[in-house]
SENU-224613 format. One line per 10 residues: number of its first residue (from 0); their letters; for each residue x, y, z of N, C-alpha, C, O. Coordinates in Angstrom, 1 decimal. Atoms other than C-alpha are relative to their C-alpha. Example, Ala and Ser with C-alpha at 12.3 -4.5 7.8 and 13.67 -1.06 7.14 Angstrom:
// residues 2
0 = as = 0.9 -1.2 0.0 12.3 -4.5 7.8 0.9 1.2 0.0 1.9 1.2 0.7 ~ -0.9 -1.1 0.0 13.7 -1.1 7.1 -0.8 1.1 0.8 -0.3 2.2 0.9
This chain:
// residues 203
0 = xxxxxxxxxx = 0.5 -1.4 -0.2 0.3 0.0 0.2 0.6 1.4 0.1 1.2 1.9 1.1 ~ -0.6 -1.2 -0.5 1.3 3.4 -0.8 -0.7 0.9 0.5 -1.8 1.5 0.4 ~ 0.4 -2.0 -1.3 1.8 6.4 1.8 -0.2 0.6 -0.6 0.1 0.4 -1.7 ~ 0.5 -1.2 0.5 0.6 9.4 1.1 1.5 0.6 0.2 2.1 0.3 1.3 ~ -1.0 -0.9 -0.3 3.7 11.7 0.5 -0.5 1.2 -0.5 -1.3 1.4 -1.4 ~ 0.6 -1.3 0.8 3.8 15.5 0.5 1.3 0.4 0.0 2.2 0.1 0.8 ~ -1.2 -0.4 0.3 6.2 17.5 -1.3 -0.4 1.4 0.7 -1.5 1.7 1.0 ~ -0.4 -1.1 -0.8 7.3 20.8 0.4 0.2 0.9 -1.5 1.0 0.6 -2.4 ~ -0.2 -0.6 1.2 6.9 23.3 -2.4 1.0 1.3 0.4 0.7 1.9 1.5 ~ -1.0 -0.8 -0.6 9.7 25.8 -2.0 -0.6 1.7 -0.8 -0.8 1.7 -2.0
10 = xxxxxxxxxx = 0.1 -1.3 0.7 8.8 29.6 -3.0 1.2 0.7 -0.6 2.4 0.7 -0.4 ~ -1.8 -0.5 1.1 11.0 31.3 -5.5 0.7 1.3 0.7 0.3 1.7 1.7 ~ -0.9 -1.4 -0.8 13.7 34.3 -4.6 -0.6 1.2 -0.3 -0.6 2.2 0.4 ~ 0.6 -1.4 0.2 11.9 36.8 -6.6 -1.5 0.1 0.7 -2.1 1.1 0.6 ~ 1.5 0.1 -0.7 8.5 35.9 -4.6 0.4 0.2 1.5 -0.2 1.2 2.0 ~ -0.7 -0.6 -1.0 10.4 36.1 -1.5 0.6 1.6 0.4 0.3 2.1 1.4 ~ 0.0 -0.9 0.6 11.6 39.2 -2.5 -0.8 1.3 0.3 -0.6 2.4 1.0 ~ 1.3 -0.7 0.7 8.6 40.8 -3.5 -1.0 0.1 1.7 -1.6 1.1 2.1 ~ 0.6 0.5 -1.3 7.0 39.4 0.1 0.6 0.6 0.9 -0.2 1.2 1.6 ~ -1.0 -0.7 -0.8 10.1 40.9 2.2 -0.2 1.1 0.1 -0.2 1.7 1.2
20 = xxxxxxxxxx = -0.2 -1.4 0.3 9.8 44.3 0.5 -1.4 1.0 0.8 -1.5 2.1 1.4 ~ 1.5 -0.2 0.0 6.0 44.5 0.9 -0.2 -0.1 1.4 -1.1 0.6 1.7 ~ 0.2 -0.3 -1.2 6.3 44.0 4.6 1.0 0.9 0.8 0.7 1.4 1.9 ~ -0.6 -1.4 -0.3 8.9 46.5 5.0 -0.3 0.9 -0.1 0.1 1.8 0.7 ~ 0.9 -1.4 0.7 7.0 49.1 3.2 -1.1 -0.2 1.0 -1.4 0.9 1.5 ~ 1.3 0.1 -1.0 4.0 48.0 5.5 0.6 0.6 1.5 0.4 1.7 2.0 ~ -1.0 0.0 -1.4 6.1 48.0 8.5 0.3 1.9 0.7 -0.1 2.5 1.7 ~ -0.5 -1.3 0.2 7.8 51.6 7.8 -1.1 0.8 0.3 -1.1 1.4 1.4 ~ 1.6 -0.8 -0.1 4.1 53.2 7.2 -0.3 -0.1 1.6 0.0 0.8 2.5 ~ 0.4 0.3 -1.7 3.0 51.6 10.6 0.9 1.1 0.9 0.5 2.2 1.3
30 = xxxxxxxxxx = -0.8 -1.3 -0.5 5.9 53.5 12.1 -0.5 1.1 0.0 -1.2 1.6 0.9 ~ 0.4 -0.7 0.2 5.2 56.1 10.7 -1.1 0.7 0.7 -1.0 1.8 1.2 ~ 1.6 -0.4 -0.4 1.3 56.4 11.6 0.2 0.4 1.1 -0.3 1.5 1.4 ~ 0.2 0.2 -1.3 2.2 55.6 15.3 1.1 1.6 0.2 0.7 2.3 1.1 ~ -0.7 -0.8 -0.4 4.8 58.4 15.4 -1.3 1.3 -0.4 -2.1 1.9 0.4 ~ 0.9 -0.9 0.1 2.6 60.7 13.8 -1.6 0.1 1.3 -1.8 1.2 1.9 ~ 0.7 0.1 -0.5 -0.4 59.7 15.9 0.1 0.7 0.9 -0.6 1.7 1.0 ~ -0.9 0.0 -1.5 1.9 60.1 19.2 0.1 1.4 -0.2 -0.5 2.1 0.6 ~ -0.5 -1.8 0.1 3.0 63.7 18.0 -1.3 0.9 -0.1 -1.4 2.1 0.3 ~ 1.1 -0.8 -0.4 -0.5 64.6 17.5 -0.8 -0.1 1.1 -1.2 1.0 1.6
40 = xxxxxxxxxx = 0.8 0.0 -0.9 -2.5 63.3 20.0 0.2 -0.7 1.2 -0.6 -1.6 1.7 ~ -1.0 0.2 -1.1 0.1 63.0 22.7 -0.6 0.9 1.2 -1.0 0.6 2.4 ~ 0.4 -1.2 -0.9 -1.0 66.4 24.0 -1.1 -0.4 0.1 -1.2 -0.7 1.2 ~ 1.2 0.1 -0.1 -4.5 65.6 23.5 -0.2 -0.7 0.9 -1.0 -0.2 1.8 ~ -0.1 1.3 -0.8 -4.3 62.5 25.5 0.3 0.8 1.5 -0.5 0.6 2.4 ~ -0.3 -0.8 -1.4 -2.7 64.8 28.7 -0.7 0.9 0.3 -0.6 1.3 1.4 ~ 1.4 -1.0 -0.4 -5.6 67.1 28.6 -1.1 -0.7 0.4 -2.0 -0.3 1.2 ~ 1.3 1.7 -1.2 -8.0 63.9 29.8 0.3 0.1 1.0 1.5 -0.4 1.1 ~ -0.4 0.5 -0.8 -7.9 63.8 32.8 0.3 -1.3 0.8 1.2 -1.6 1.6 ~ -0.7 1.5 -0.2 -8.3 60.1 33.1 1.0 -0.4 -0.2 1.7 -1.0 0.6
50 = xxxxxxxxxx = -0.8 0.9 0.7 -6.0 59.0 30.6 1.6 0.4 0.9 2.5 -0.5 1.0 ~ -1.0 -0.7 -0.4 -3.2 61.6 32.6 0.1 -0.6 1.4 1.3 -0.8 1.8 ~ 0.0 0.5 -1.3 -4.3 60.2 36.1 0.8 -1.4 -0.3 1.9 -1.7 0.1 ~ -0.6 1.3 0.0 -3.6 56.8 35.0 1.5 -0.2 -0.5 2.2 -1.2 -0.3 ~ -1.8 -0.1 0.8 0.0 57.7 33.1 0.7 0.5 1.5 1.8 0.0 1.8 ~ -0.6 -0.7 -1.6 0.8 59.6 36.9 0.1 -1.0 0.6 1.3 -1.2 1.0 ~ 0.1 1.1 -1.4 -0.2 56.6 39.1 0.9 -1.6 -0.7 1.3 -2.6 -0.1 ~ -0.5 1.3 0.7 1.3 54.0 36.5 2.0 0.7 0.3 2.8 -0.1 0.8 ~ -1.6 -0.9 0.2 5.2 56.5 36.3 0.2 -0.6 1.8 0.8 -1.4 2.4 ~ -0.2 0.2 -2.0 4.6 56.7 40.6 0.3 -1.3 0.4 1.2 -1.6 1.2
60 = xxxxxxxxxx = -0.1 1.3 -0.6 4.4 53.1 41.0 1.4 -1.0 -0.4 2.0 -1.8 0.3 ~ -1.1 0.3 0.6 7.0 52.3 38.5 1.4 0.9 0.9 2.4 0.3 1.3 ~ -1.2 -0.3 -1.5 9.4 54.9 40.9 0.4 -0.4 1.1 1.5 -0.5 1.6 ~ -0.1 0.7 -1.6 8.6 53.6 44.0 0.3 -1.3 -0.1 0.3 -1.8 1.0 ~ 0.0 1.2 -0.2 9.1 50.2 43.0 -1.2 -1.2 0.5 -1.0 -2.4 0.4 ~ 1.0 0.7 -0.5 5.9 48.7 44.5 0.0 -1.4 -1.0 0.5 -1.7 -2.1 ~ 0.3 1.3 0.8 4.7 45.2 43.7 -0.8 0.7 -1.1 -0.7 0.1 -2.1 ~ 0.9 -0.2 1.2 2.4 47.0 41.3 1.0 0.6 -1.3 1.1 0.2 -2.5 ~ -1.3 -0.5 0.9 5.3 48.9 39.7 0.9 -1.3 -0.8 1.2 -1.2 -2.0 ~ -0.8 1.0 0.2 7.2 45.6 39.5 -0.9 -0.8 -1.3 -0.2 -1.4 -2.2
70 = xxxxxxxxxx = 1.1 0.7 0.9 4.2 44.1 37.2 0.3 0.8 -1.1 0.5 0.3 -2.2 ~ -0.1 -1.0 1.2 4.6 47.3 35.1 1.5 -0.3 -0.9 1.6 -0.5 -2.1 ~ -1.3 0.3 0.6 8.5 46.7 34.7 0.3 -1.4 -0.4 1.0 -1.5 -1.4 ~ 0.1 0.6 0.7 8.1 43.0 34.4 -0.9 -0.2 -1.3 -0.6 -1.1 -2.1 ~ 0.8 0.3 1.1 5.4 43.1 31.8 1.1 0.6 -1.4 1.4 -0.1 -2.4 ~ -0.5 -0.7 1.0 7.3 45.8 29.5 1.5 -0.7 0.1 2.2 -0.4 -0.8 ~ -1.2 0.3 0.5 10.7 44.0 30.1 0.0 -1.0 -0.1 1.1 -1.5 0.2 ~ 0.1 1.0 0.7 9.4 41.0 28.7 -0.2 -0.1 -1.2 0.1 -1.2 -1.8 ~ 0.6 -0.5 1.4 8.2 42.4 25.6 1.3 0.2 -0.6 2.0 1.1 -0.2 ~ -1.3 0.6 0.8 11.0 41.0 23.0 0.5 1.5 -0.6 1.7 1.7 -0.9
80 = xxxxxxxxxx = -0.5 -1.5 0.6 10.9 45.2 21.6 0.4 0.9 0.9 0.2 2.1 0.6 ~ 0.3 -0.9 -1.2 11.5 46.5 25.1 1.3 -0.7 0.6 1.1 -1.8 1.2 ~ -1.6 0.9 -0.9 15.7 45.5 26.7 -1.1 0.7 1.1 -2.0 1.5 0.8 ~ 0.2 -0.5 -0.8 14.6 46.1 30.1 0.6 -0.6 1.6 -0.3 -0.9 2.4 ~ -0.6 1.0 -1.4 16.5 44.4 33.4 -0.6 -0.2 1.1 0.0 -0.1 2.2 ~ 1.0 0.1 -1.2 13.2 43.7 35.2 0.9 -0.7 1.7 0.6 -0.5 2.9 ~ -0.8 0.7 -1.5 15.7 41.7 37.8 0.4 1.4 0.9 0.1 1.8 2.0 ~ -0.5 -1.2 -1.0 17.2 44.8 38.9 -1.1 0.8 0.6 -0.8 1.2 1.7 ~ 1.3 -0.4 -0.7 13.8 46.2 39.8 -0.4 -0.6 0.8 -1.2 -0.2 1.7 ~ 0.6 1.1 -1.2 13.2 43.5 41.7 0.5 -0.1 1.0 -0.1 0.2 2.0
90 = xxxxxxxxxx = -0.9 -0.2 -0.8 16.0 43.3 43.5 0.2 1.5 0.6 0.3 1.2 1.8 ~ 0.6 -1.3 -0.2 15.7 47.4 44.2 -0.9 0.3 0.8 -1.0 1.0 1.8 ~ 1.2 0.1 -0.7 12.6 46.7 45.1 0.3 -0.4 1.5 0.1 0.3 2.5 ~ -0.2 0.6 -0.8 13.4 44.6 47.3 0.9 0.6 1.8 0.7 0.3 3.0 ~ -0.6 -0.9 -0.8 15.9 46.8 49.2 -0.5 1.2 0.9 0.1 1.8 1.8 ~ 0.8 -1.0 -0.4 13.2 49.1 49.8 -1.4 0.0 0.7 -2.3 0.9 0.9 ~ 0.7 0.5 -1.3 11.3 46.9 52.1 -1.2 -0.6 -0.6 -2.1 -0.9 0.1 ~ 1.7 0.4 0.4 8.3 45.7 49.7 0.3 -2.2 0.4 1.2 -3.0 0.5 ~ -0.1 1.0 -0.4 7.2 42.6 50.5 0.4 -0.9 -1.2 0.0 -0.7 -2.4 ~ -0.6 0.5 0.8 9.3 39.8 49.0 -1.0 -1.6 -0.8 -0.7 -2.4 -1.7
100 = xxxxxxxxxx = 0.9 1.1 0.8 6.4 37.2 48.0 -1.3 0.9 -1.0 -2.1 0.4 -1.9 ~ 0.9 -1.3 1.2 4.2 40.1 46.1 0.8 0.3 -0.8 0.5 -0.1 -1.9 ~ -0.8 -0.4 1.0 7.1 41.4 44.4 0.4 -0.9 -1.0 0.6 -0.7 -2.2 ~ -0.6 0.9 1.4 8.1 38.1 43.2 -1.0 -1.0 -0.5 -0.7 -1.9 -1.2 ~ 0.9 0.1 0.6 4.5 37.3 42.6 -0.5 1.0 -1.6 -0.9 0.5 -2.7 ~ 0.1 -1.2 1.0 4.1 40.6 40.3 0.1 0.2 -0.9 -0.7 0.6 -1.8 ~ -0.7 0.1 1.2 6.9 40.6 38.4 0.2 -1.2 -0.9 0.8 -1.0 -2.0 ~ 0.0 1.0 0.7 6.5 37.0 37.2 -1.2 0.3 -0.9 -1.2 0.5 -2.2 ~ 1.0 -0.4 1.3 2.7 37.9 36.2 -0.1 1.0 -0.9 -0.9 1.0 -1.9 ~ 0.0 -0.8 1.4 3.6 40.5 34.3 1.2 -0.6 -1.0 1.0 -0.5 -2.2
110 = xxxxxxxxxx = -0.7 0.7 0.4 6.3 38.7 33.1 -0.7 -1.0 -1.3 -1.0 -0.7 -2.4 ~ 1.2 1.0 0.4 4.3 35.8 32.0 -1.1 0.7 -1.0 -1.1 0.5 -2.2 ~ 1.0 -0.7 0.7 1.7 37.8 30.6 1.3 0.4 -1.3 1.5 -0.4 -2.2 ~ -0.9 -0.3 1.2 4.4 39.3 28.3 0.3 -0.7 -0.8 0.1 -0.5 -2.0 ~ -0.6 1.0 0.9 5.9 36.3 27.2 -1.4 -0.8 -1.0 -1.1 -1.5 -2.0 ~ 1.0 0.4 0.6 2.0 35.4 25.9 -0.2 0.7 -1.1 -0.9 0.3 -2.1 ~ 0.3 -1.0 1.4 2.1 38.5 23.6 0.9 -0.4 -0.9 0.8 -0.8 -2.1 ~ -1.1 0.8 1.1 5.3 37.3 22.3 0.0 -1.1 -0.8 0.7 -1.4 -1.8 ~ 0.0 1.4 0.7 4.4 34.0 21.4 -1.4 0.3 -1.1 -1.3 0.3 -2.4 ~ 0.7 -0.8 0.7 1.4 35.3 20.1 -0.1 1.2 -1.2 -1.1 1.3 -1.8
120 = xxxxxxxxxx = -0.5 -0.8 1.1 2.8 38.2 17.5 0.8 -1.2 -1.0 0.8 -1.3 -2.2 ~ -1.2 1.2 0.8 5.4 35.2 16.5 -0.9 -0.8 -1.1 -0.9 -0.8 -2.3 ~ 0.7 0.9 0.8 2.5 32.5 15.8 -1.0 0.7 -1.1 -1.5 0.0 -2.0 ~ 0.5 -0.9 1.3 0.8 35.3 13.5 0.7 0.5 -0.9 0.2 1.1 -1.8 ~ -1.0 -0.5 1.2 3.9 36.2 11.6 0.4 -0.8 -0.5 1.1 -0.5 -1.5 ~ -0.5 1.3 0.6 4.5 32.5 10.9 -0.3 -0.1 -1.6 0.6 -0.4 -2.4 ~ 0.4 0.0 1.4 2.6 32.7 7.5 1.1 0.8 -1.0 1.7 0.4 -2.0 ~ -1.2 -0.7 0.5 5.0 35.6 6.7 0.8 -0.6 -0.6 1.0 -0.9 -1.8 ~ -1.3 0.7 -0.3 7.7 34.1 7.5 0.3 -1.3 -1.1 1.5 -1.5 -1.5 ~ 0.2 1.2 0.7 7.0 30.7 5.4 0.3 0.4 -1.1 0.6 -0.5 -1.9
130 = xxxxxxxxxx = 0.7 -0.5 1.5 6.7 33.2 2.3 1.8 0.3 0.1 2.4 -0.6 -0.5 ~ -1.3 -0.3 0.2 10.5 34.6 2.7 1.6 -0.7 0.5 2.7 -0.4 0.3 ~ -0.9 1.4 -1.0 12.5 31.4 4.8 -0.7 -0.7 -1.2 -1.8 -0.6 -1.8 ~ 0.5 1.7 0.8 13.1 28.1 2.5 -0.8 -0.6 1.6 -0.5 -0.4 2.8 ~ 0.3 0.1 -0.9 10.7 26.3 4.3 0.6 -1.5 0.2 0.0 -2.1 1.0 ~ -0.5 1.1 -0.3 12.7 23.1 4.3 1.0 0.0 1.0 1.4 -1.0 1.6 ~ -0.9 -0.3 -1.2 15.0 24.9 6.7 -0.8 0.2 1.4 -0.4 -0.1 2.5 ~ 0.7 -0.5 -1.0 12.3 26.3 8.6 -0.8 -1.1 0.8 -1.3 -0.9 1.9 ~ 0.8 0.7 -0.5 10.8 22.9 9.0 1.3 -0.9 0.7 0.9 -1.6 1.7 ~ -1.0 0.8 -0.1 14.3 21.1 9.4 0.8 1.2 1.9 1.6 0.9 2.7
140 = xxxxxxxxxx = -0.1 -1.0 -1.0 14.6 24.1 12.3 -0.9 -0.3 1.6 -0.6 -0.6 2.8 ~ 0.9 1.0 -0.7 11.4 23.1 13.8 -0.1 -1.4 0.6 -0.8 -1.8 1.6 ~ -0.2 1.4 -0.4 12.2 19.6 14.3 1.1 0.1 0.9 0.9 -0.4 2.0 ~ -1.1 -0.4 -0.9 15.5 20.7 15.9 -0.7 0.8 1.4 -0.3 0.2 2.4 ~ 0.7 -0.7 -0.7 13.4 23.0 18.2 -0.6 -1.0 0.7 0.0 -1.5 1.7 ~ 0.4 1.2 -0.6 11.2 20.4 19.2 0.5 -0.9 1.0 0.1 -1.0 2.2 ~ -1.0 0.7 -1.4 14.1 18.1 20.9 0.6 0.6 0.5 0.9 0.1 1.6 ~ -0.5 -0.5 -1.3 15.9 20.5 22.5 -0.3 1.7 0.2 0.4 2.5 0.7 ~ 0.9 -1.3 -0.3 13.9 23.6 22.6 -0.1 0.9 1.2 -0.1 2.1 1.4 ~ 0.7 0.2 -1.3 13.0 22.8 26.4 1.3 0.6 0.7 1.2 1.4 1.7
150 = xxxxxxxxxx = -1.5 -0.5 -0.7 17.1 23.5 27.2 0.0 1.3 -0.1 0.2 2.1 0.9 ~ -0.3 -1.8 0.3 17.2 26.9 25.4 -0.6 0.8 0.7 -0.1 1.9 0.9 ~ 1.4 -0.9 -0.7 13.9 28.2 27.3 0.7 0.3 1.0 0.9 1.5 1.3 ~ -0.1 0.2 -1.3 15.3 27.1 30.4 1.1 0.8 0.3 1.2 1.5 1.4 ~ -1.4 -0.4 -0.5 18.8 28.3 30.2 -0.1 1.8 -0.4 0.5 2.6 0.3 ~ 0.1 -1.6 0.2 17.6 32.2 28.3 -0.7 0.6 0.8 -0.5 1.8 1.0 ~ 0.7 -0.6 -1.0 15.0 32.4 31.2 0.5 0.5 1.0 0.3 1.7 1.3 ~ -0.9 0.4 -0.8 17.6 31.5 33.8 0.9 0.9 0.2 0.8 1.6 1.2 ~ -0.6 -1.0 -0.2 20.5 33.4 32.9 -0.1 1.2 -0.7 -0.9 1.0 -1.6 ~ 0.3 -1.3 0.8 20.5 37.2 31.5 0.0 0.4 -1.5 0.6 1.3 -2.0
160 = xxxxxxxxxx = -0.3 -0.1 1.3 19.9 36.4 27.9 -1.2 0.2 -0.4 -2.1 -0.2 0.3 ~ 1.3 -0.2 0.4 17.1 37.5 25.4 -1.2 -1.0 -0.1 -1.8 -1.5 -1.1 ~ 0.8 1.0 0.5 14.9 35.1 26.1 -1.6 0.1 -0.8 -2.2 -0.8 -1.6 ~ 1.6 -0.5 0.6 11.1 37.3 25.2 0.8 -0.1 -1.8 0.0 -0.7 -2.6 ~ -0.1 0.1 1.3 13.0 37.4 21.5 0.0 -1.8 -0.4 -0.3 -2.2 -1.5 ~ -0.1 1.5 0.4 13.5 33.3 21.8 -1.5 0.0 0.1 -2.1 -0.3 -0.9 ~ 1.7 0.3 0.3 9.6 33.3 22.7 -0.3 0.3 -1.2 -0.8 -0.5 -1.9 ~ 0.2 -0.4 1.4 9.3 35.5 19.6 0.1 -0.9 -0.9 -0.8 -1.2 -1.7 ~ -0.1 0.7 1.4 10.8 33.2 17.4 -0.6 -1.4 0.1 -0.7 -2.0 -0.9 ~ 0.7 1.2 -0.2 9.2 30.0 19.1 -1.0 -0.1 -0.3 -1.3 -1.2 -0.8
170 = xxxxxxxxxx = 1.1 -0.6 0.2 6.0 31.6 18.7 -0.5 -0.4 -2.0 -1.4 -1.0 -2.5 ~ 0.1 0.4 1.0 6.9 31.8 14.8 0.1 -1.7 -0.7 -0.5 -2.2 -1.6 ~ -0.1 1.5 -0.1 8.1 28.3 15.1 -1.4 -0.8 0.2 -1.9 -1.6 -0.7 ~ 1.4 0.9 -0.3 4.8 26.7 16.5 0.5 -0.7 1.0 0.5 -1.9 0.6 ~ -0.7 0.6 -0.8 6.5 25.4 19.3 -1.1 0.2 1.2 -1.8 1.2 1.4 ~ 0.9 0.2 -1.0 4.6 23.8 22.3 -0.2 0.6 0.9 0.5 0.5 1.9 ~ 0.0 -1.3 -1.1 3.2 26.6 24.2 0.4 -0.7 1.8 0.9 -0.3 2.9 ~ 0.1 0.4 -1.7 2.9 24.3 27.4 1.1 -0.4 0.2 1.5 -0.1 1.4 ~ -1.5 0.0 -0.4 6.5 23.0 27.1 0.6 1.3 0.2 1.3 1.4 1.2 ~ -0.6 -1.2 -0.1 7.4 26.6 26.6 -0.5 0.6 1.2 0.2 1.6 1.4
180 = xxxxxxxxxx = 0.8 -0.8 -1.5 5.5 27.9 29.9 0.5 -0.5 1.1 0.8 0.1 2.1 ~ -0.1 1.2 -1.4 6.4 24.6 32.1 1.8 0.7 -0.2 2.1 0.9 1.0 ~ -1.5 0.0 -0.1 10.7 25.6 31.1 0.1 1.7 0.2 0.9 2.1 1.1 ~ 0.1 -1.4 -0.6 9.9 29.6 31.3 -0.3 -0.1 1.7 0.4 0.5 2.4 ~ 0.4 -0.3 -1.1 8.4 29.3 34.5 1.5 -0.6 1.1 2.2 0.0 1.9 ~ -1.5 0.7 -0.8 11.5 26.8 35.9 0.9 0.7 -0.3 1.5 0.8 0.8 ~ -1.0 -0.6 -0.1 14.1 28.9 34.6 -0.1 1.3 0.7 0.9 1.8 1.3 ~ 0.1 -1.4 -0.9 12.6 32.2 36.0 -0.1 -0.2 1.4 0.7 0.5 2.1 ~ -0.2 0.8 -1.5 11.8 30.4 39.6 1.5 -0.1 0.4 2.0 0.4 1.4 ~ -1.1 0.5 -0.6 15.1 29.2 40.0 0.9 1.7 -0.3 1.8 2.0 0.5
190 = xxxxxxxxxx = -0.8 -1.4 0.5 16.7 32.9 38.5 -0.2 0.4 1.5 0.7 0.4 2.4 ~ -0.2 -0.9 -1.1 14.9 34.7 41.3 0.2 -0.6 1.8 0.4 0.0 2.8 ~ -0.1 0.8 -1.2 15.0 32.0 44.0 2.1 0.5 0.1 2.5 0.8 1.3 ~ -1.5 -0.3 -0.2 19.3 32.9 43.5 -0.1 1.6 0.3 0.8 2.1 1.0 ~ -0.4 -1.8 -0.3 18.7 37.0 43.6 -0.4 0.0 1.4 0.3 0.4 2.3 ~ 0.2 0.1 -1.7 16.7 36.1 46.6 1.0 -0.3 1.2 1.2 0.4 2.1 ~ -1.4 0.9 -0.5 19.4 34.0 47.9 1.1 0.9 0.4 1.8 0.8 1.4 ~ -1.0 -0.6 0.0 21.7 36.9 47.1 -0.1 1.4 0.5 0.9 2.2 0.5 ~ 0.5 -1.2 -0.7 19.6 39.6 48.8 0.1 -0.7 1.4 0.9 0.0 2.0 ~ -0.1 0.2 -1.5 19.6 37.9 52.3 1.6 -0.4 0.1 2.1 -0.4 1.3
200 = xxx = -1.7 0.3 -0.4 23.6 36.8 51.7 0.4 1.7 0.9 0.6 2.0 2.1 ~ 0.0 -1.6 0.1 23.9 40.7 51.2 -0.2 0.8 1.2 0.4 1.8 1.7 ~ 0.2 -1.4 -0.6 22.2 42.1 53.3 -0.9 -0.8 1.6 -1.3 0.0 2.5
């Protein structure tokens, strides 16, 4: 009995270039629109009491490094396009006398939420990358990731490495989300355990 064979059709280089340039143009336009919108309506938003009060509260919480402020830094620092060392904010929050349990809970809640965003954005861009990257190479990388990805996720979250960028990439590769978050939680838990241990030793 003949098995069903699947042929991976490669996209031509000309089509890859066309898709890449189209994506680049769309990206430039979106950035321009965001800049213009922010410049035009930023001052308008600052005149709305509700928006201004929310903004000031968030800024004050972050400056004071309260557990709520640590949630914001954990979320912002966990986004792949905002490099922010949330571990340093966590440590200084402990120095300010914050509740260790609440600080640990909020900074990790913000971080994990941002990883959901990173993975989702990556998974949405999966089809775009299929048009500009060799499909054979992509599937080869995906097979490798499925075998070795757990170690990489753990190491990137345990050490000061760009784990959010890795999560974004794993979203593109459609890596198993449950395995991703298992190793993410394991790596971050051990990292913050060492930070807390260092805090007790030094103080």
